C-alpha positions in Angstrom: 30.0 157.3 84.5 32.0 160.5 84.2 33.2 162.0 81.0 36.4 164.0 80.7 37.0 166.5 77.9 40.3 168.0 77.0 41.3 171.1 75.1 38.0 172.9 75.1 38.6 176.7 75.3 36.3 178.1 78.0 36.9 181.9 77.7 33.6 182.8 76.2 30.4 183.0 78.2 28.9 180.8 75.4 31.4 178.0 76.0 29.3 176.2 78.6 26.2 176.4 76.4 28.3 175.2 73.3 29.8 172.4 75.3 26.3 171.3 76.5 24.9 171.3 73.0 27.9 169.3 71.8 27.4 166.7 74.6 23.7 166.4 73.7 24.6 165.5 70.2 27.4 163.2 71.4 25.0 161.3 73.7 22.4 160.9 71.0 24.9 159.4 68.6 26.5 157.2 71.3 23.2 155.8 72.5 21.7 155.4 69.0 24.7 153.5 67.7 24.9 151.1 70.7 23.3 147.7 70.4 22.6 147.6 74.1 21.4 150.6 75.9 21.3 151.8 79.5 17.9 151.7 81.4 18.4 155.4 82.1 21.0 157.9 81.3 21.2 161.3 83.1 23.9 163.9 82.7 24.7 167.2 84.5 27.7 169.0 83.1 30.4 166.3 83.2 28.8 163.8 85.5 26.5 161.1 84.1 24.6 158.4 86.0 23.0 155.5 84.2 21.6 152.0 84.9 22.8 148.9 83.2 21.1 145.5 83.1 23.2 143.7 80.4 26.1 142.3 82.5 29.5 143.5 83.3 31.1 142.4 80.0 28.6 144.3 78.0 29.0 147.3 80.2 32.7 147.4 79.5 32.0 147.0 75.7 29.5 149.9 76.0 32.2 152.0 77.7 34.7 151.2 74.9 32.0 152.1 72.4 31.2 155.5 73.8 34.9 156.3 74.3 35.5 155.4 70.6 33.1 158.1 69.3 35.3 161.3 69.8 39.0 161.5 70.6 38.5 164.2 73.2 35.6 162.8 75.1 36.6 159.9 77.4 34.3 158.4 80.1 35.4 156.7 83.2 33.3 154.2 85.1 32.3 154.2 88.7 30.1 151.4 89.8 27.7 151.0 92.7 29.5 150.0 95.9 28.9 146.8 97.9 26.9 149.0 100.4 24.6 149.8 97.5 25.6 153.4 97.2 26.9 155.5 94.4 27.9 159.2 94.4 26.4 161.6 91.8 27.3 165.3 92.1 26.9 166.3 95.8 24.4 163.4 96.4 25.2 159.9 97.7 22.4 157.7 96.2 21.5 154.7 98.5 19.4 151.7 97.3 17.3 150.8 100.4 16.4 147.3 101.5 12.9 147.7 99.9 14.5 148.8 96.5 13.5 152.5 97.0 16.2 155.1 96.5 17.5 157.2 99.5 20.0 160.0 99.5 22.2 162.2 101.6 24.9 164.8 101.1 28.1 163.4 99.6 31.6 164.8 100.0 34.6 163.5 98.1 37.4 162.2 100.1 39.4 165.2 99.1 36.9 167.6 100.5 38.6 170.0 103.0 35.7 171.4 104.9 37.1 174.8 104.2 34.9 177.7 103.0 35.3 181.4 102.9 37.0 182.6 106.1 34.7 185.0 108.0 37.6 187.5 108.6 38.5 187.7 104.9 38.1 190.9 103.0 34.9 189.9 101.2 31.7 191.8 101.1 29.3 190.6 103.9 26.7 189.5 101.3 29.3 187.1 99.8 30.0 185.7 103.3 26.3 185.3 104.1 25.7 183.5 100.8 28.2 180.8 101.8 26.0 180.1 104.9 22.8 180.3 102.9 24.1 177.9 100.3 25.2 175.3 102.9 21.8 175.5 104.7 19.9 175.3 101.3 22.0 172.3 100.3 21.3 170.5 103.6 17.6 171.2 103.3 17.3 170.1 99.7 19.6 167.1 99.6 19.1 165.6 103.0 16.2 163.2 103.6 13.8 163.9 106.6 13.2 160.9 108.8 10.6 160.5 111.4 
């Protein structure tokens, strides 16, 4: 599930902290007042992943419930694909044949493969950090086989 907020001023350095505190309270209220609950519920900023074992009709009722709690907080629903994958943040989670969870780097269809151009007028440390970040992402997200 993904939530979308509208109208929150983000000028202050405290804004992300305040938004996170608000969402923690929102989640507590949403989950406490729901008759059926997800098996798990994890959120990072504005992306949430959860499991649901109560059927599709009840899932849509749960979505209506959490979307009724606050007029500015609206969740959308993205379900596991037929190939047993679901994206979460930069990771594509894969349910393996044996039921275990695999993962690999995920890129949205809108990803352009464009990063900071090497000939741009940025400090070399900034240019190097782009490469380091991509290498670290590959090392931490990709599974090692063999």
